[in-house]
C-alpha positions as CSV (number, residue, x, y, z in Angstrom):
1,M,-23.5,150.7,6.1
2,E,-19.9,150.6,5.8
3,L,-17.6,148.2,4.3
4,L,-14.8,147.6,6.1
5,Q,-11.9,144.7,6.9
6,V,-12.2,144.1,10.6
7,K,-9.6,142.2,13.2
8,L,-11.5,138.8,14.0
9,S,-10.4,139.6,17.3
10,E,-12.4,142.3,17.5
11,I,-15.9,141.3,16.8
12,D,-17.1,139.7,20.4
13,L,-18.3,136.3,18.4
14,S,-19.4,134.8,22.0
15,S,-22.2,137.2,21.9
16,R,-25.7,135.9,20.9
17,T,-27.5,139.3,21.8
18,F,-28.8,139.2,18.6
19,V,-28.1,136.2,16.3
20,F,-29.8,133.1,16.7
21,S,-29.2,130.1,14.6
22,F,-29.5,127.0,16.6
23,P,-27.0,124.8,16.1
24,P,-24.4,127.7,15.4
25,R,-23.8,127.0,11.6
26,G,-20.1,127.4,11.6
27,D,-19.3,124.0,11.0
28,L,-21.9,124.1,7.8
29,L,-20.2,127.0,6.1
30,R,-16.8,126.2,6.8
31,E,-16.4,123.4,3.7
32,S,-18.2,126.6,1.7
33,L,-15.7,129.2,2.4
34,R,-13.0,126.9,2.0
35,R,-14.1,126.4,-2.1
36,V,-15.1,129.5,-2.9
37,G,-14.1,132.2,-0.2
38,L,-16.4,134.5,1.4
39,I,-19.1,135.5,-1.4
40,E,-21.4,138.3,1.0
41,P,-20.1,140.1,3.4
42,P,-21.8,139.4,7.6
43,V,-23.1,142.5,9.3
44,I,-22.0,143.8,12.6
45,T,-23.2,146.5,14.6
46,E,-21.5,148.6,17.8
47,H,-23.4,147.9,20.7
48,E,-22.0,148.6,24.5
49,G,-18.8,149.5,23.5
50,R,-18.0,146.2,21.4
51,F,-18.5,145.0,17.7
52,L,-21.4,142.1,17.6
53,P,-22.6,140.1,15.1
54,V,-26.0,140.8,13.4
55,A,-26.4,138.7,10.4
56,G,-23.5,135.9,9.4
57,E,-22.7,134.9,12.8
58,G,-22.0,131.5,10.9
59,R,-19.4,132.7,8.0
60,L,-17.6,134.7,10.8
61,L,-17.2,131.7,13.1
62,A,-16.2,129.5,9.7
63,L,-13.5,132.0,8.7
64,R,-12.0,131.6,12.2
65,D,-11.5,128.4,12.5
66,L,-10.2,128.3,9.3
67,G,-7.6,130.7,10.7
68,A,-8.4,134.3,9.3
69,E,-7.5,137.1,11.6
70,R,-9.3,139.9,9.7
71,A,-12.8,139.7,7.3
72,P,-14.6,142.4,5.5
73,V,-18.0,143.4,7.0
74,L,-20.7,145.4,6.6
75,L,-20.9,147.9,10.0
76,A,-24.1,149.0,10.4
77,R,-23.4,152.3,12.9
78,G,-26.5,153.6,15.0
79,L,-28.9,151.1,14.8
80,S,-30.8,150.6,17.6
81,P,-30.9,147.0,19.4
82,L,-34.7,146.7,17.9
83,K,-33.2,147.3,14.8
84,A,-30.3,145.0,14.7
85,Q,-33.0,142.3,15.9
86,E,-35.0,143.4,12.8
87,Q,-32.3,142.8,10.6
88,A,-31.0,140.1,12.4
89,L,-34.6,138.3,11.5
90,E,-34.9,139.6,8.4
91,S,-31.2,138.3,6.9
92,N,-32.7,134.7,8.2
93,L,-36.1,134.3,6.5
94,F,-34.8,133.1,3.3
95,R,-34.0,129.9,5.0
96,D,-36.5,127.3,7.1
97,L,-35.9,128.2,10.7
98,N,-36.3,125.1,13.2
99,P,-38.8,125.6,15.4
100,V,-35.8,126.5,18.4
101,E,-34.1,129.5,16.1
102,K,-37.9,131.0,15.9
103,A,-38.1,130.6,19.7
104,E,-34.6,132.3,20.2
105,A,-35.6,134.7,18.0
106,L,-39.1,135.5,19.5
107,A,-37.0,135.6,23.5
108,R,-34.7,138.5,21.5
109,F,-37.8,140.5,20.2
110,S,-39.2,140.0,24.0
111,R,-36.2,142.1,25.5
112,Y,-37.6,145.2,23.3
113,L,-40.9,144.5,22.9
114,S,-44.0,144.0,25.0
115,P,-45.8,140.4,25.4
116,E,-48.9,141.8,23.1
117,E,-46.2,143.7,20.5
118,A,-43.2,140.7,20.2
119,A,-46.8,138.2,19.3
120,S,-48.7,140.0,16.9
121,K,-45.7,141.8,15.1
122,V,-42.9,138.8,15.1
123,L,-45.3,135.3,15.2
124,P,-46.6,135.8,12.5
125,R,-43.3,136.2,10.3
126,L,-41.8,132.9,12.4
127,G,-45.2,131.3,10.9
128,F,-47.7,131.1,13.6
129,S,-50.7,133.0,14.5
130,A,-50.5,135.7,16.8
131,E,-52.0,133.7,20.0
132,A,-50.6,133.7,23.9
133,R,-50.5,130.1,23.6
134,W,-47.4,130.1,20.6
135,Y,-46.1,133.2,22.7
136,F,-45.0,131.6,26.0
137,L,-44.6,128.1,24.3
138,L,-41.8,129.3,22.6
139,L,-40.0,131.2,25.4
140,R,-40.3,128.1,27.4
141,L,-38.5,126.6,24.5
142,S,-35.9,129.6,24.3
143,E,-35.0,128.5,27.9
144,A,-35.1,124.6,27.5
145,P,-32.6,122.6,28.0
146,R,-30.3,122.3,25.1
147,E,-30.9,118.6,25.0
148,L,-34.5,119.1,24.2
149,K,-33.7,122.2,21.8
150,E,-30.7,119.5,20.2
151,A,-33.9,117.1,19.8
152,V,-36.2,119.6,18.6
153,A,-33.7,121.3,16.4
154,Q,-31.8,118.4,14.8
155,R,-33.8,115.0,15.3
156,G,-37.0,116.5,14.6
157,L,-39.2,116.0,18.4
158,P,-42.6,117.6,17.6
159,L,-43.1,120.4,19.6
160,K,-46.5,118.9,20.9
161,V,-44.2,116.3,22.4
162,A,-41.9,119.1,23.5
163,E,-44.9,121.4,25.1
164,R,-45.5,118.3,27.5
165,L,-41.5,117.7,28.3
166,L,-41.5,121.7,29.1
167,R,-43.8,121.2,32.2
168,F,-41.2,118.5,33.7
169,P,-38.8,119.2,36.1
170,P,-35.2,119.8,34.1
171,E,-33.3,117.0,35.4
172,A,-37.2,114.6,34.6
173,L,-37.2,116.5,31.1
174,V,-33.7,114.9,29.8
175,R,-34.2,111.8,31.4
176,T,-37.8,111.2,29.5
177,L,-36.3,112.3,26.4
178,G,-33.8,109.9,26.4
179,L,-36.6,107.3,26.9
180,L,-38.8,108.2,24.6
181,E,-35.6,108.3,21.8
182,R,-34.7,105.1,23.2
183,L,-37.4,103.3,22.7
184,R,-38.8,105.1,19.2
185,F,-42.3,105.8,20.5
186,T,-44.5,107.6,17.9
187,V,-45.4,110.7,18.1
188,S,-49.1,109.8,19.6
189,E,-47.5,107.4,21.9
190,A,-44.8,109.7,23.5
191,R,-47.7,112.4,23.9
192,E,-49.5,109.3,26.0
193,V,-46.5,108.5,28.2
194,T,-45.4,112.2,28.9
195,E,-49.2,112.9,29.6
196,G,-49.2,109.9,31.8
197,L,-46.0,110.4,33.6
198,L,-47.9,113.5,34.8
199,D,-50.6,111.8,35.9
200,L,-49.2,109.0,37.4
201,S,-47.1,111.3,39.8
202,R,-49.3,113.5,40.7
203,K,-51.9,109.9,41.5
204,E,-48.9,108.4,43.5
205,D,-47.9,111.3,45.1
206,R,-44.3,110.2,43.8
207,P,-41.7,112.6,42.2
208,L,-41.0,112.3,38.2
209,T,-37.6,110.8,39.0
210,E,-38.2,108.3,41.0
211,L,-40.7,107.2,38.5
212,L,-38.4,106.9,35.5
213,E,-35.9,104.8,38.1
214,E,-38.4,102.2,37.6
215,F,-39.6,102.4,34.0
216,E,-36.2,103.4,32.8
217,A,-35.2,99.5,33.1
218,F,-37.7,98.6,29.9
219,S,-35.9,97.8,26.9
220,S,-38.7,97.0,24.5
221,R,-41.3,99.6,23.4
222,D,-44.0,97.2,23.5
223,A,-43.2,95.5,27.1
224,F,-43.2,99.9,28.5
225,L,-46.5,100.5,27.0
226,K,-48.2,97.7,28.5
227,A,-46.4,97.8,32.0
228,F,-47.4,101.5,31.8
229,R,-50.9,101.6,30.8
230,G,-51.8,98.9,33.0
231,R,-49.9,100.8,35.9
232,L,-51.9,104.4,34.8
233,R,-55.4,103.0,34.1
234,P,-55.7,99.5,36.2
235,H,-59.6,99.1,35.4
236,L,-58.7,100.1,31.8
237,F,-56.0,97.9,31.4
238,R,-57.9,94.9,32.7
239,R,-61.0,95.7,30.6
240,E,-58.6,95.7,27.3
241,E,-57.1,92.1,28.3
242,E,-60.2,90.6,29.1
243,T,-61.6,91.7,25.6
244,R,-58.7,90.9,23.9
245,R,-58.8,87.3,25.1
246,L,-62.6,87.5,23.8
247,R,-61.6,88.5,21.0
248,E,-59.2,86.0,20.2
249,A,-61.9,83.1,21.1
250,L,-64.3,84.0,19.5
251,L,-61.8,84.5,16.2
252,S,-60.9,81.0,16.2
253,Q,-64.6,80.5,16.2
254,G,-64.8,82.4,12.9
255,A,-66.6,85.4,14.8
256,R,-64.4,88.7,15.1
257,L,-65.5,91.1,17.8
258,E,-65.5,94.6,16.8
259,S,-64.9,96.8,20.2
260,P,-64.7,101.0,20.6
261,P,-62.2,103.2,20.9
262,A,-60.9,103.4,24.7
263,F,-64.0,101.6,25.3
264,E,-65.9,104.8,25.1
265,R,-69.4,103.1,24.3
266,D,-70.3,100.5,25.9
267,E,-71.6,98.7,22.8
268,H,-69.7,96.0,21.2
269,H,-70.5,94.4,17.4
270,L,-70.1,90.7,16.5
271,I,-69.8,89.9,12.9
272,I,-70.5,86.4,11.8
273,P,-70.7,85.3,8.4
274,F,-73.2,82.9,6.9
275,K,-74.6,81.9,3.6
276,D,-78.0,81.2,5.0
277,R,-80.5,80.8,8.1
278,S,-79.6,77.5,8.3
279,E,-75.5,77.9,8.3
280,L,-76.6,81.4,10.8
281,S,-78.6,78.9,13.4
282,R,-75.9,76.4,13.4
283,R,-73.0,79.3,14.1
284,L,-75.2,80.5,16.4
285,R,-75.6,77.3,18.2
286,R,-71.7,76.5,18.1
287,L,-70.7,80.1,19.6
288,A,-73.1,79.6,22.6
289,D,-71.9,76.1,23.4
290,F,-68.4,77.8,23.1
291,L,-68.8,80.6,25.2
292,E,-70.7,78.5,27.6
293,K,-68.0,76.2,28.0
294,E,-65.6,79.1,28.4
295,S,-67.6,80.9,31.4
296,R,-67.4,77.3,33.1
297,A,-63.9,76.9,32.5
298,A,-63.2,80.8,33.7
299,G,-64.9,80.0,36.6
300,D,-63.1,77.0,37.5
301,R,-60.1,78.9,37.4
302,G,-61.2,81.5,39.3
C-alpha cells in the first residue's frame, strides 16, 4: 500500500460499497481527532474510477466535518472487490460489531460469493454458525427499514424479535416496532405480540395496519396484554380468568391452587396446610361449604 496525501473531495464518502459501520462512526470519532489528531491513516482503493473508503470511513467523515481538506491515506491499488471487502471486514473485527453491521457485511460479501460460500466463509467470522437460517435472516435485516436497524443496533432490540418483525410489511413493521418500544414489553412479551398480531391478521382476515389502529390506542402494557390475549385466544383467556377468580377465592380460605402453564395439562393441584387429621377434616368441610355457596351464587348470577 502507498501512503498519500489526498483531497477529501476526491474520495467518494457517500459510497458504502465496502464499508458497513452502522450508524456511520464519524460522530463518534470527531472529538478524538480534535484531541489527538489522526493516528492511523484510513485505507482507500480505486474502484470504477473513484477513490472509495475501505477502512477508516469514520475517520474520513470526522476529518471532513472538522474542516480538513486533505488527509493521509493508504492507497491499496489493484484490489479486487472481494479483496477490498475482506480488508474492510478484517479492519473492523477488533471491535464488537452490532447485528446490523454483521448483516451489512454479509450483504456486501454476498455480491461476490455464492450463498453457500458466504455462509461457510463469512458467518463464522461474524460469530454465527454456517446455517441457512442465519444467512437469510441477516440478509433480510440488511434490507430492513432504517427504524428497525436503529432499534437493533442502538437500542438493543433482540434478533429474535427483529426476526419476527421482518415478516411484517414495511408500514406495519415500523408501527409495531413503535408499539413495542412505547409499551416497553419484555423480550418474551414482544415475541408473543409480534407472533400474535400475525396470527390475528390471518384469523380475522384483516390487514395488520387495521389491527394496529385498534391496539395503538392502549397506553398501559398490562391493559394491552389483557385485551390482546383475550382477542387472540378467547377460550384460553376465559379459562384463565375463571381460574384466576377461583384461585383468589381459595386463597381467601387458606388454600392455594396451582395450575399448569398455559393449561398444557388438565390437572390442577390444591395445597391445604394442616397440622393433624382433625384440622384437615375441618378445613375440607369448610372448603366444601364455601365452594357450594360459590357455585350457588354463580348460578344465581347466571
